[in-house]
C-alpha beads as a LAMMPS data file, in Angstrom:
LAMMPS data file: protein, C-alpha beads

82 atoms
81 bonds

1 atom types
1 bond types

-500.0 500.0 xlo xhi
-500.0 500.0 ylo yhi
-500.0 500.0 zlo zhi

Masses

1 110.0

Atoms # bond

1 1 1 -183.034 -98.105 150.958
2 1 1 -183.285 -99.439 154.475
3 1 1 -185.776 -98.483 157.194
4 1 1 -185.035 -98.842 160.895
5 1 1 -187.445 -98.380 163.782
6 1 1 -186.403 -98.230 167.443
7 1 1 -186.810 -96.188 170.614
8 1 1 -184.299 -93.972 172.390
9 1 1 -184.956 -91.977 175.575
10 1 1 -188.769 -92.001 175.261
11 1 1 -188.557 -91.097 171.577
12 1 1 -189.648 -93.281 168.683
13 1 1 -186.998 -93.198 165.965
14 1 1 -187.522 -93.868 162.260
15 1 1 -184.427 -93.884 160.077
16 1 1 -184.466 -93.885 156.282
17 1 1 -181.020 -94.995 155.142
18 1 1 -179.479 -95.291 151.699
19 1 1 -176.024 -95.554 150.204
20 1 1 -176.478 -92.734 147.703
21 1 1 -174.216 -89.736 147.281
22 1 1 -175.935 -87.796 150.032
23 1 1 -176.430 -84.056 150.219
24 1 1 -173.454 -81.973 149.052
25 1 1 -171.705 -80.565 152.120
26 1 1 -172.250 -76.951 151.006
27 1 1 -176.055 -77.518 150.996
28 1 1 -176.512 -79.394 154.284
29 1 1 -177.249 -76.249 156.330
30 1 1 -179.984 -75.196 153.866
31 1 1 -181.986 -78.372 153.159
32 1 1 -184.627 -77.748 155.835
33 1 1 -185.174 -74.085 154.867
34 1 1 -188.539 -73.260 153.270
35 1 1 -188.352 -72.871 149.481
36 1 1 -184.774 -74.135 149.231
37 1 1 -184.311 -76.644 146.416
38 1 1 -181.307 -78.058 144.644
39 1 1 -183.441 -78.903 141.622
40 1 1 -183.520 -76.771 138.464
41 1 1 -185.911 -73.811 138.438
42 1 1 -189.533 -74.932 138.119
43 1 1 -188.886 -78.542 139.175
44 1 1 -189.329 -78.305 142.907
45 1 1 -190.974 -76.076 145.479
46 1 1 -188.415 -76.632 148.233
47 1 1 -191.106 -77.269 150.817
48 1 1 -190.846 -81.033 151.426
49 1 1 -188.203 -81.188 154.135
50 1 1 -189.294 -77.868 155.635
51 1 1 -192.851 -79.188 156.063
52 1 1 -191.560 -82.479 157.484
53 1 1 -189.535 -80.620 160.116
54 1 1 -192.458 -78.329 160.961
55 1 1 -194.807 -81.305 161.414
56 1 1 -192.233 -83.170 163.502
57 1 1 -191.762 -80.118 165.745
58 1 1 -195.531 -79.773 166.181
59 1 1 -195.503 -83.337 167.586
60 1 1 -192.549 -82.586 169.917
61 1 1 -190.106 -84.323 167.611
62 1 1 -187.453 -83.546 165.051
63 1 1 -186.038 -84.638 161.720
64 1 1 -182.378 -84.425 160.891
65 1 1 -179.921 -85.355 158.178
66 1 1 -176.856 -87.449 158.963
67 1 1 -174.017 -88.884 156.933
68 1 1 -172.359 -91.881 158.600
69 1 1 -169.938 -94.434 157.169
70 1 1 -170.855 -93.516 153.597
71 1 1 -174.597 -93.777 154.281
72 1 1 -177.220 -91.052 153.971
73 1 1 -179.623 -91.058 156.916
74 1 1 -182.750 -89.036 157.559
75 1 1 -183.812 -89.601 161.158
76 1 1 -187.302 -88.744 162.403
77 1 1 -187.798 -88.739 166.159
78 1 1 -191.216 -88.454 167.789
79 1 1 -192.138 -88.436 171.452
80 1 1 -193.534 -91.718 172.780
81 1 1 -194.975 -90.000 175.859
82 1 1 -197.536 -87.233 176.030

Bonds

1 1 1 2
2 1 2 3
3 1 3 4
4 1 4 5
5 1 5 6
6 1 6 7
7 1 7 8
8 1 8 9
9 1 9 10
10 1 10 11
11 1 11 12
12 1 12 13
13 1 13 14
14 1 14 15
15 1 15 16
16 1 16 17
17 1 17 18
18 1 18 19
19 1 19 20
20 1 20 21
21 1 21 22
22 1 22 23
23 1 23 24
24 1 24 25
25 1 25 26
26 1 26 27
27 1 27 28
28 1 28 29
29 1 29 30
30 1 30 31
31 1 31 32
32 1 32 33
33 1 33 34
34 1 34 35
35 1 35 36
36 1 36 37
37 1 37 38
38 1 38 39
39 1 39 40
40 1 40 41
41 1 41 42
42 1 42 43
43 1 43 44
44 1 44 45
45 1 45 46
46 1 46 47
47 1 47 48
48 1 48 49
49 1 49 50
50 1 50 51
51 1 51 52
52 1 52 53
53 1 53 54
54 1 54 55
55 1 55 56
56 1 56 57
57 1 57 58
58 1 58 59
59 1 59 60
60 1 60 61
61 1 61 62
62 1 62 63
63 1 63 64
64 1 64 65
65 1 65 66
66 1 66 67
67 1 67 68
68 1 68 69
69 1 69 70
70 1 70 71
71 1 71 72
72 1 72 73
73 1 73 74
74 1 74 75
75 1 75 76
76 1 76 77
77 1 77 78
78 1 78 79
79 1 79 80
80 1 80 81
81 1 81 82
């Protein structure tokens, strides 16, 4: 796992990067939905990424999933200006 921190257009960016398999393409559109989980029944609530996105939005930011050059990237962006 690699962490990167930088700024882009008055936004602070935090990237969490790994070289794992990533999210299966058929699930990408669902991963930020409340109560969605790819884990077996009873092993996950499906709230983690949904709560992360909600908190990011409340701070005028965003979180998104990317797949680039075989790497899995979750990118959190938060406003650096009020």
